[in-house]
C-alpha positions in Angstrom: -27.5 -36.1 45.1 -25.0 -38.8 44.2 -21.3 -38.2 43.7 -21.7 -39.0 40.0 -24.3 -36.3 39.6 -22.2 -33.9 41.6 -19.2 -34.6 39.3 -21.2 -34.1 36.2 -22.5 -30.8 37.6 -19.0 -29.7 38.5 -17.6 -30.7 35.2 -20.4 -28.9 33.3 -19.9 -25.7 35.4 -16.1 -25.8 34.7 -16.7 -26.3 31.0 -19.1 -23.4 30.8 -16.7 -21.2 32.7 -13.9 -22.1 30.4 -15.9 -21.4 27.3 -17.1 -18.1 28.7 -13.5 -17.2 29.6 -12.2 -18.1 26.1 -15.0 -16.1 24.5 -14.2 -13.1 26.7 -10.5 -13.4 25.9 -11.2 -13.7 22.2 -13.4 -10.6 22.2 -10.9 -8.7 24.2 -8.1 -9.7 21.8 -10.3 -8.7 18.8 -11.0 -5.3 20.3 -7.2 -4.9 20.7 -6.5 -5.1 16.9 -7.3 -2.8 14.0 -7.1 -4.5 10.6 -6.3 -2.5 7.5 -8.9 -1.8 4.8 -6.1 -1.9 2.3 -2.3 -2.0 2.5 0.7 -2.4 0.3 4.5 -2.4 0.4 6.0 0.8 -1.2 9.6 2.1 -1.6 11.0 5.6 -1.6 12.3 6.7 -5.0 14.2 9.5 -6.6 13.9 10.9 -10.1 16.9 11.1 -12.4 17.1 14.3 -14.4 19.5 16.3 -16.5 20.5 20.0 -16.1 21.3 20.2 -19.8 19.3 19.5 -23.0 20.9 17.2 -25.6 21.0 13.9 -27.4 21.2 10.7 -25.3 24.2 8.9 -26.8 24.4 6.1 -24.3 21.8 4.5 -22.0 23.7 2.6 -19.3 20.8 1.0 -17.4 17.5 -0.8 -17.8 14.5 -1.5 -15.6 15.5 -3.9 -12.8 19.2 -3.0 -12.7 20.8 -2.4 -9.3 22.9 0.7 -9.2 25.3 2.2 -6.6 25.9 5.9 -5.8 28.1 7.3 -8.6 27.3 4.8 -11.3 26.8 6.3 -14.8 23.2 6.0 -16.0 23.1 8.1 -19.2 25.5 9.9 -21.4 24.2 13.1 -23.2 25.8 15.1 -26.0 24.8 18.7 -25.2 25.4 21.7 -27.3 24.5 24.0 -24.4 27.1 22.3 -22.2 29.7 22.6 -25.0 29.0 26.3 -25.1 29.4 26.8 -21.4 32.6 24.8 -21.4 34.0 26.9 -24.2 33.1 30.1 -22.2 34.6 28.7 -19.1 31.4 29.2 -17.1 31.4 25.6 -15.9 34.1 23.1 -15.1 31.9 20.4 -13.7 28.2 19.7 -14.3 27.0 19.3 -10.7 26.7 16.8 -7.9 24.6 14.3 -9.9 26.6 14.6 -13.1 30.1 14.7 -14.4 31.8 15.4 -17.7 33.7 12.8 -19.7 36.8 13.2 -21.8 34.7 13.9 -24.9 32.9 16.7 -23.2 29.6 14.8 -22.8 27.4 15.0 -19.8 27.3 11.8 -17.7 24.3 11.5 -15.4 25.1 9.6 -12.2 23.1 7.7 -9.6 22.9 9.7 -6.4 21.9 6.8 -4.1 22.1 3.1 -4.1 19.0 1.4 -5.4 17.1 -0.4 -8.2 16.0 1.2 -11.5 12.2 1.0 -11.7 11.5 3.1 -14.8 13.5 4.4 -17.8 12.0 7.3 -19.7 15.0 8.1 -22.0 16.6 5.8 -24.5 19.7 6.1 -26.7 19.1 8.3 -29.7 16.4 10.4 -28.1 16.5 14.1 -27.4 15.9 15.3 -23.9 15.2 18.7 -22.5 16.8 20.3 -19.4 15.1 18.9 -16.2 13.5 16.1 -18.2 12.6 12.9 -16.3 15.2 10.3 -17.5 14.6 7.4 -15.0 13.3 6.5 -11.5 15.4 4.7 -8.9 13.9 2.9 -5.8 16.3 3.7 -2.9 17.9 0.6 -1.3 16.5 -0.2 2.1 13.6 2.2 1.9 10.7 -0.3 1.8 7.7 0.5 4.1 4.0 -0.3 4.3 1.3 2.2 3.6 -2.1 1.1 5.1 -5.6 2.6 5.3 -7.9 2.1 8.2 -11.4 3.2 9.2 -11.4 3.7 13.0 -14.0 4.9 15.5 -13.0 7.8 17.7 -12.4 5.4 20.6 -10.2 3.1 18.4 -8.2 6.0 17.1 -7.6 7.2 20.7 -6.2 3.7 21.5 -3.5 3.8 18.8 -0.3 4.1 20.9 2.9 5.9 19.8 5.1 3.5 17.9 2.3 0.9 17.9 3.3 -2.7 17.0 2.0 -3.9 13.6 1.8 -7.4 12.2 2.3 -7.4 8.4 0.8 -10.4 6.7 2.1 -11.3 3.2 0.0 -13.0 0.5 1.7 -16.3 1.5 0.4 -15.7 5.1 4.0 -15.2 6.3 4.2 -12.4 8.8 6.6 -9.6 9.5 6.9 -7.3 12.5 6.7 -3.5 12.2 5.9 -0.3 14.0 3.7 2.7 13.2 5.9 5.6 12.1 3.3 8.2 10.9 -0.5 8.6 11.0 -2.4 11.0 8.8 -6.1 11.4 9.6 -9.2 12.8 8.1 -12.7 12.6 9.7 -15.6 11.5 7.5 -19.0 10.7 9.0 -17.8 10.6 12.5 -15.1 8.1 11.7 -11.3 8.5 11.4 -9.9 7.6 8.0 -6.3 6.9 8.8 -3.4 6.7 6.4 -0.6 4.9 8.3 3.0 4.5 7.4 4.6 1.3 8.9 8.3 0.8 9.1 10.1 -2.6 9.5 13.6 -3.9 9.5 12.2 -7.1 8.2 11.1 -5.5 4.9 14.1 -6.7 2.8 13.6 -6.4 -0.9 13.3 -9.8 -2.6 12.7 -11.9 0.6 10.0 -14.5 1.0 10.4 -15.7 -2.5 10.2 -12.2 -4.0 7.0 -11.3 -2.2 8.7 -8.5 -0.2 8.8 -5.8 -2.8 7.2 -2.5 -3.8 3.6 -3.0 -4.9 2.9 -6.2 -3.0 -0.5 -6.1 -1.3 -0.5 -7.0 2.4 -2.7 -7.0 5.5 -1.5 -4.8 8.4 -2.9 -5.3 11.9 -2.2 -2.6 14.5 -2.1 -3.6 18.2 -4.3 -1.1 20.0 -3.9 0.0 23.6 -6.2 -2.4 25.4 -6.4 -1.5 29.1 -8.8 -3.2 31.5 -9.3 -6.1 34.0 -9.6 -8.7 31.3 -6.4 -7.5 29.6 -4.5 -7.5 32.8 -5.7 -11.0 33.8 -5.1 -12.5 30.3 -1.6 -11.0 30.2 -0.8 -12.4 33.6 -2.1 -15.9 32.7 -0.3 -15.8 29.3 3.0 -14.8 30.9 2.6 -17.5 33.5 1.9 -20.2 31.0 4.9 -19.1 28.8 7.1 -19.2 31.9 5.9 -22.8 32.8 6.0 -24.3 29.3 8.7 -22.1 27.7 
């Protein structure tokens, strides 16, 4: 056997080993990730209501307005409040409201946020406990994702698992699993996962980061084994050499 033939044989063997190693690494990495069936960004909200019935004489906000805690949202002329004031049974209307100099009920924002819905307009009559508006709480964005997992995959979801959140623009954000709710159907776990992230800042990424935006959420599963140990060691070494 000539040296040329030996070299070709050696090169071919190395190539086959490299391809096999890459394929094994790729399969291992794929096994280590659970991709969401569906996912979207949501935000925590609170409903603005009124303890007294009456006529809305002023609507101070519209959808999209940013409000701070204590900002006036609605002014209501309430006969029931007038009666209670005359009887001396109330002096203030409550934590989420105040009374102006004219004796009208002023409904206030209880937390910082953005108005996402307005159900009461000036000139309309509202009943006690009616829904006047909805406010999305500032800094409350999170991802809600649905997964279909095998029992083995579900067992490999670690506490505070790392999650990669991919936006429609393919930009990615980092998050962690905060809560998992599971039901079992047909031997598989249907998981509803809540993902938190400090990188979910409303309006970022040209407005894509916001409530209602569809995303893809990939959970990093616990992936123990020889291949994982070796690949992690090699990856760490290469990063150390090449920065």
